[in-house]
C-alpha positions in Angstrom: -4.4 4.7 -8.0 -1.5 4.2 -10.4 0.1 7.1 -12.3 -2.0 6.3 -15.5 -5.2 6.6 -13.4 -4.1 9.8 -11.9 -3.2 11.3 -15.3 -6.6 10.1 -16.8 -8.5 11.6 -13.8 -6.6 14.9 -14.2 -7.5 15.0 -17.9 -11.2 14.2 -17.1 -11.3 17.0 -14.5 -9.9 19.4 -17.1 -12.6 18.3 -19.6 -15.3 18.8 -16.9 -14.1 22.3 -16.3 -14.2 23.0 -20.0 -17.7 21.5 -20.2 -18.9 23.7 -17.3 -17.8 26.7 -19.5 -19.9 25.4 -22.4 -17.2 23.6 -24.4 -19.0 21.0 -26.5 -15.8 19.6 -27.9 -14.8 18.7 -24.3 -18.1 16.8 -24.0 -17.4 15.0 -27.2 -14.0 13.9 -26.0 -15.3 12.7 -22.6 -18.2 10.9 -24.4 -15.8 9.0 -26.7 -13.5 8.1 -23.9 -16.3 6.6 -21.7 -18.7 5.2 -24.3 -17.2 1.7 -24.4 -16.8 1.4 -20.7 -20.4 2.5 -20.1 -21.7 0.1 -22.8 -19.9 -2.8 -21.0 -21.0 -1.7 -17.6 -24.6 -1.1 -18.6 -24.8 -4.4 -20.4 -24.8 -5.9 -16.9 -28.1 -4.2 -16.2 -29.8 -4.7 -19.6 -28.9 -6.4 -22.8 -31.0 -4.1 -25.0 -28.7 -1.9 -27.0 -31.3 0.8 -27.5 -31.8 1.2 -23.8 -28.1 1.2 -23.2 -27.6 4.0 -25.7 -30.5 5.9 -24.2 -28.9 5.6 -20.7 -25.5 6.8 -22.0 -27.1 9.8 -23.7 -29.0 10.6 -20.5 -25.9 10.2 -18.4 -23.9 12.7 -20.6 -26.8 15.1 -20.6 -26.7 15.2 -16.8 -22.9 15.3 -16.8 -23.1 18.3 -19.2 -25.6 20.1 -17.0 -23.8 19.3 -13.7 -20.2 19.5 -14.8 -19.7 22.7 -12.8 -21.0 21.0 -9.6 -18.4 18.3 -9.6 -16.5 18.8 -6.3 -13.8 16.3 -6.8 -14.8 14.1 -3.8 -14.2 11.0 -6.1 -12.6 10.3 -9.4 -14.4 11.6 -12.5 -14.9 8.0 -13.7 -16.7 7.1 -10.4 -18.9 10.2 -10.8 -19.8 9.4 -14.4 -20.4 5.7 -13.8 -22.6 6.6 -10.8 -24.7 8.9 -13.0 -24.9 6.1 -15.6 -25.9 3.6 -12.9 -28.8 5.8 -11.6 -29.9 6.5 -15.2 -29.8 2.8 -15.9 -32.0 2.0 -12.8 -34.4 4.7 -14.0 -34.5 3.2 -17.5 -35.2 -0.3 -16.1 -38.1 1.1 -14.1 -39.5 2.7 -17.2 -38.9 -0.2 -19.5 -39.7 -2.9 -17.0 -37.3 -5.4 -15.4 -35.7 -7.2 -18.4 -34.0 -10.6 -18.3 -30.5 -10.8 -19.6 -30.6 -12.2 -23.1 -27.8 -14.5 -24.3 -27.8 -13.5 -27.9 -26.5 -9.9 -27.5 -24.3 -8.7 -30.3 -20.7 -9.1 -29.1 -19.4 -6.7 -31.7 -21.4 -3.9 -30.3 -19.9 -4.2 -26.9 -16.4 -5.6 -27.3 -14.7 -7.5 -24.6 -12.2 -5.6 -22.3 -9.3 -7.7 -23.8 -9.7 -8.5 -27.5 -7.5 -11.6 -27.2 -9.9 -13.3 -24.6 -11.2 -16.7 -25.6 -14.8 -16.4 -26.9 -15.8 -19.6 -25.3 -14.6 -18.4 -21.8 -16.5 -15.1 -22.3 -19.7 -17.0 -23.2 -19.3 -19.3 -20.3 -18.7 -16.4 -17.9 -21.6 -14.4 -19.4 -23.9 -17.4 -18.7 -22.7 -17.5 -15.2 -23.2 -13.8 -14.7 -26.7 -14.0 -16.1 -27.6 -16.2 -13.1 -26.8 -13.4 -10.7 -29.1 -10.6 -9.6 -28.6 -7.2 -11.4 -27.0 -5.7 -8.3 -24.5 -8.6 -8.1 -23.7 -8.4 -11.8 -23.1 -4.7 -11.4 -20.8 -5.1 -8.4 -18.8 -7.8 -10.2 -18.5 -5.7 -13.3 -17.4 -2.6 -11.4 -14.8 -4.4 -9.3 -13.4 -7.0 -11.7 -14.4 -5.5 -15.1 -13.7 -1.8 -14.5 -11.3 -2.1 -11.6 -13.1 0.1 -9.1 -12.4 -0.1 -5.4 -15.2 -1.2 -3.0 -15.3 2.4 -1.8 -15.9 3.6 -5.3 -18.6 1.0 -5.9 -20.3 2.2 -2.7 -20.3 5.8 -4.0 -21.6 4.7 -7.5 -24.4 2.5 -6.1 -25.1 4.9 -3.2 -25.0 2.2 -0.5 -22.7 1.2 2.4 -19.4 -0.5 1.6 -20.7 -3.5 3.7 -23.6 -3.9 1.2 -21.1 -3.9 -1.7 -19.0 -6.5 0.1 -22.0 -8.7 0.8 -23.2 -8.5 -2.8 -19.7 -9.4 -4.1 -19.4 -12.3 -1.6 -22.8 -13.7 -2.6 -22.0 -13.2 -6.3 -18.7 -15.1 -5.9 -20.4 -18.0 -4.1 -23.1 -18.2 -6.7 -20.5 -18.1 -9.5 -18.4 -20.7 -7.7 -21.4 -23.0 -7.6 -22.8 -22.1 -11.1 -19.8 -22.1 -13.3 -18.7 -25.7 -12.8 -22.3 -26.8 -13.4 -22.3 -24.9 -16.7 -19.1 -26.8 -17.6 -20.8 -30.1 -16.7 -18.9 -30.6 -13.4 -20.5 -31.0 -10.0 -20.8 -27.6 -8.2 -18.6 -26.7 -5.2 -20.8 -26.4 -2.1 -18.3 -24.5 0.2 -20.0 -21.3 1.2 -18.1 -20.0 4.2 -16.9 -16.4 4.6 -13.2 -17.4 4.9 
């Protein structure tokens, strides 16, 4: 972790302590600071904005209730995203397995970098839509949100080896899918090297 991550985590821990004492303003600050990240992350599970908002609200309700039980075994961001992931899986079970829709409102869930080329984002979104939900989530957590493989294992409650396998297969699939989406022949190299 760099110094900015350490400072952010210290602030988040302080907010959790305040939340455990019943401070609603601390909850509001934490909610605002995580809302955009959670929207982006959860959009890899479902593209339905109402389900995403429901999951975020459920996530912060649980964080509010369990703020005092956070032991500090991981970063606060890992803990919150883990809650959101489990709430997201529960919502998918309740709402049924939904395909990723291509026409989601980009303004509602802005890109990580506002200067990114829209065409590149669309092309990548099409490639990601060809991955399984678990593969999309791992790609988003690692490359989109910058979590380590260990963090992703904690969030997804699975072994690090499973995270590595999902990431490997996602990269292979993207390596074969993205050129085809651009009208080029796919690369067929699928070795573990």
